[in-house]
N, C-alpha and C positions, 0 to 999 in steps of 0.2 A: 504494500500500500504506500503510495506516494503522497506527501503533504507539501504545502507551500505556506510559509509563515504569513501572518495576517498584516503585513505591511507591504506597500508598493510605492514605487516612484510615480508621480503624476506624469501622465503621458502628454506630450505636446502642449504643455501649459505655458511654457516660457518662464515659469517661476523658478527662483533660485535663492538659496541661503546666502549669507554674507560671504562665505568661503567659496561660493560658486557651485556647491553641490545642490542637486534638486531636493526638495523637501520630501518627507515620507508621509503616507496617509494610510488609514485603515483599508484593508482589502478583505477578500474572502479566504477562508481556509478551504482548499480544494483537495478533494479526495476522489480517487477511482478505486473503490475497494476490491473490484474484481477485474482481472485482465481478460478481455474477450478474445475469441478466435472467430474468424469469418464463418458465416453460415449462409446457405443459399435458400432463399424464400421466393417461390414463384419465379424461378429462373434468374434472380438477381442476387449477387453476392453482397452481403452486408456485414457491417460491424455493429453489433447491438450491445449497448452498455449504458451505464448511468454515471453522471458526474454529480457528486455531492458538494454543495456549496454551503458553508456555515459562516454567519456573520458574527463578529465580536465587537463591531463598532458601536459607539455610543448612540448613533442615529442610524436610521434605515439607509441601506444602500439599494440602488435601483439597478437591476440587471438589464442590460440593453442588447448585448450581443454575445454569442458564443461561436468561436472559430475552432475547428478541429484541424490540427496541423500535423503533417507527416514530417517529422524532424529529419529523417534520413534523406529525404528529397527536397526539403525546404518548401513544400507546397501546401496550400490549404485544401483539405479534403472535403470539408463541408462548412457551411455557415448558417446560423440561425439568428433571426431577429424579428421584431414585430410580432405579428399574429402567429407565425410558425414557432417562434420561441415560446410564446405564451402557451400554445398547445402542448409543447414538450415539457412544460414545467409542472411540478407537483410540490405542494407545501404540506407536510404532515400536520402542521398546526392549523390547517383549514381556515384560511382567512375569510372574512365575512363576504368579501366581494372578489369575483374572479379578476377584476381589474387590478387588485392589490397583489396578485401573485408575484410580480417582478419586484415589488417594493419589500425588501427583506429586512425585518427588524433584527436588532441585536439578539443573540441567543437562539435564532431560528435557522433550521436547515432546510434548504431547497434542493430538489433533485431535477436535473435536466436529463430527460430520456432521449438518447440518441440512437438513430439508425442511419448510418452513413455508408457510402459506397465502400466495399471492402476488397475489391479486386486488387491483387498484388500487394496487399498490406501485411501479409503473414510475416512475422519476424521484424517488422518495422517499429520504430519508436514513435509513439503518438503523444501529443501534448495539446492541451486546451488553452486558448486565449480568451479570457473573460473580460468583457468591456462593461463598465458600470458607471453610474452617475452618483456622486456624493451629495450630501445636503447643500454644499456650497454651489452646486450646479456644475462643477468641474467634472470632466469625464476622465476616467483612468482605465488602464488595461493591466491585468495581472495574468501571469502564465503559471501553469502547474498541472497537477494530475497526470504526470507522465507515466506511461507504461509501455511495455513491449507486447505487440499483438501475438497471440498464441499461434503456434504452427501445427498443432494437432488437429487433424480433420475431424469433423463431427462424426459421432458414432452412427452407423447405418442400421436401420431397423426394418424388420418385416412388418406385415399388416397387423394392427392391433385388433381388427374387426374383419368380418367377411362382407364381401359384396358392397351394396350401397343402394341408393345414393346416401352418402354421408357428407355433412358440411362441418368444417373446422371453425368453431366459434372462438375468436380471440380478436383483440385489437390493442395496439400499442397506445392508442389515444384515450382509452377508457380510464377515467380517474380511479375507478375501483376494479379495474381489470387485473388479471393475474400479474401482469408485468409491473403494475404500479402498487402492488400490495407488498409492504415490507414487514418482516417479522424479526423482532429482536429476541433471539432465543439463545440462552446460555452465554450472554454477554457480548453477542455480535449480531449485527443486522444483516439479513439476507433477503434475496429475491428468489425464492425457490421456483416460482412459476414464471420465470423470465421467458421461457419458450413453451409454456403450457398451452395445450389445446383441449377444448371441450368438444367431443365428437357427438353430434346429434344426427339421427337418421331422419331423412325427409322423403316425401314422395314426389312424383313428377309434377304435381301441382304446386309444390312449394311448402306444403304443410308438414308439421312435425308431429302431429297427433290427430287422433280421431275425435270428432266433436269438439268440445271445449277443452279437452286435455286435462280435465280436473282430477282424474285418477292416474297414478303412475303407469298402470297397464294400458292406458289410452295412447301413450307415446309409442311411436313406431319402433324405436330402438330398445324399448324396455325388454329385458330378458334375453337380449342377443348374446351370443357367445363372445367372450373376450379372450384374445389369443396372446400367447407368449411371442414377443417380437424378436426373440433371439434365443439361442441355447444359453441358459443362464442358471443361476442358483437363487432360490428364494431366501431372502435375508430378513423379510418381515411380512407378516400377514395378520390382518385383524378382521374378524367376522363377528356376528352376533348383534350388531347395531340394527335396531328396527327401523322400518320406513314409515313416514307419515302416510296416512290413508289418502290424503288429498294433497295435490300439488299446490304449493304456496310460495309467493315471493318473500314471505317473512319467516322462512324456515331457519331459525337461529339456533346454533348449538355452541357449546364451549369450544375453545380453540383446539383442545386435544382431540375433539371429535369432528373437526372440520373436514377431514378426508373421508369420513364415513368408513365403511368396510373397504379395506384397501389391500393391495399386494405390492411389495417392492422386490425387484429382481436385480441381482448383481450382474452387470454386464462385463465386468473386468475393467482394468486400468482406471479404477477410481470412479466409475460411472454407474449410476443406478437408475432404473426406470420405475416409475410409480403409476399404478392404476388405482383410481379412486372412485368412490360413490357406488361400489358394487352392491348387488342385490344380496339381501340377508340369506345366509345358509347356502350361498352359491359358490363359495371359494373352494376350489378343488385341490389346493396345494397346501403344504405345511412348511414351516421353517426348516431349511436345510435341503429341501427337495431340489433335484436337478430337473429342469424342464427343457423341452425341445421347442425350437421355433415352430409356430403354428399350433402348438398344443393348447387346448381349451383349459384356462386356469380359473375362470369365474364367469359371472353373468352381469351385464349392464344393469344398474339399478338406480336407486334414489335415496341414498343415505348420506348423512353429513350435511355440510353447508352447501346447498345447491338449490337453484330455483326450478329445476326440472330434471328428469332422468337423462343422463348422458354419461359418457366415459371421459373422465379427466385423465390426461396422459402428459407426463413430463419426465425429463431426464435431469439428474442433479449429481453433485459430487459428494453426497452424503446419504446414509441409509435410513435417515429419519425424514418424514415429509417436510418439515418446516425449518430444520436446522441444517440448511444446505443451500448452495448456490445453484440456480438453474443453468444447465449447460445446453449448447446447441446440439441438434441431432438432425438426421435426415431419414426419409423413407427410401428404401431401395427402389420402389416403384409404386405408382398408382395411376389410374386413368382419370384424366381431367374431363369431366362431363360438361361443366358450365359454371355459372356463378350467380349469386343474388346481386341485384343492382346496388344494394346498400344493406347495412345492418337493419335499417328500418324496414326494408322490404322483407327480410327474413322474419322480423318480429310481427309484421302484419300478415304473414302467411301468403305473400304474393308469390307467383310462380318464379322459379329461378330461370335464368336465360341460358339455353344450351349454346355451346360454342358453335360457330357458323359452319365450320368444316368438320372433318372426321374427328372422333374422339382422340385426344392427345395422350400419349403414354409419357408420363413424366418420371424421371429417375433422379436419385441422389439429391432430393430437395424437400423442403417443407411446402405444403400448399398455401396459397394465399388465404387470408381471412374470408370467410363466407363464400369460398369457392365450393363446388360440388364435385365429389370424387367417388370413385368406385375402387375397392380393393379386390384384386384378382386372387382367387383361391390358390393356395400353394400345394 
C-alpha cells in the first residue's frame, strides 16, 4: 500500500516564501490498497480499482480532477472531471446532497472508482494526479497512490449454470452495488464483490419471473443446478438458512448471514470462488471434498441478503466471503445472445434486444452488465 503525506506545493500559483521556496498546503492522503491486474469485460481490457482519498485539512477540500498516469511511459491513461468524476465518487459518510460529494471535509474518506483502459499496462507503474481546490480558491495538484499493475492473468472459469438465457446483473455506477460496498473486517477494509455478478434467468420476452414474482419459485432461475466452475477443493460451505416465503426488497439479515447458504471453492494460487444465496438443503458438497468442473454442487435459491432469487458469483483472495479482496476472472466461453437496452429496461421487464447477426461465441472475458448469454453444456 502506497501513501503520500498530507502536504503539497501549490501548483502554478506564483506564490513564494521569502527564501524563494513555494509554500506548503494541506492535501489528501492517497491510498490504493489493492494493486489490480487487467481484466477483459465485453471485449475491452480494463484496469479496475479504487483510489482512497482522506482529508486532514482544517477546511473542506474540493476534488476537481483525477488523472491516471503511466509512469513508465510518461503518458496519461485516463482523466476524470465534472459529471464523470462525480459519478465515480462515493463518500461512506453519505453527504446530504449529491452535489456535496466532491467537497470533502476534514476526517472524511472519499473513494474514486476507476475503470481505465488496461491494454499493455501489465507490469507498468501507475500513479494518480489529484487536482483540488482549497478554501482560498487556489487550485493545487498532488500525486500519489503509486502501484505496479499485476501481471497474473485472471483465472479462467467454466459455466456456473446451464443453458440460458441468463443476464449478469452488476454495475460499477450503483452506489450500493457490489463494487461500491466496503467491509471493514478484522481491521482492514475490503471490496470482496469488486467483480461480483448476480446471475438471473430470463425468458425471451425479457421477464425474470412468472406473474408478479412474489414467491421465490415464480422466478425462472429458482432451483436451477449450480455447477463447479473448475476442478477444485471445497474450503467452506454453509447450509440450513431458511428462505422467506415471499420475495421482498426489504429482506434484511445480519452481516454474517448476508451470503445466505453458500459454497467456497479453492481454485489454487490464492484464489477462491464463492457461490451465494443457495437454496436450503440443496448443497451437495462438504468441507474438504474434491469437485470436478461441471459437477452439480447446489441449487439456485433465495437466502441471505438478496432482493430476489439469483446466483451471486465472485472470485477473491480469501476463503471467507467478506474478509477478502475481489479478484478479476474470466469465463472460458459463453454465447452472447443480446442485451437489455438499460438496467431500467430489465427492471421493467421489457424485452431484451437480440444481436443483429448470428449469435456470438465469446471467450476469455466477462460479459457486459445486462447482456444476455447462454452457457453451453460441457
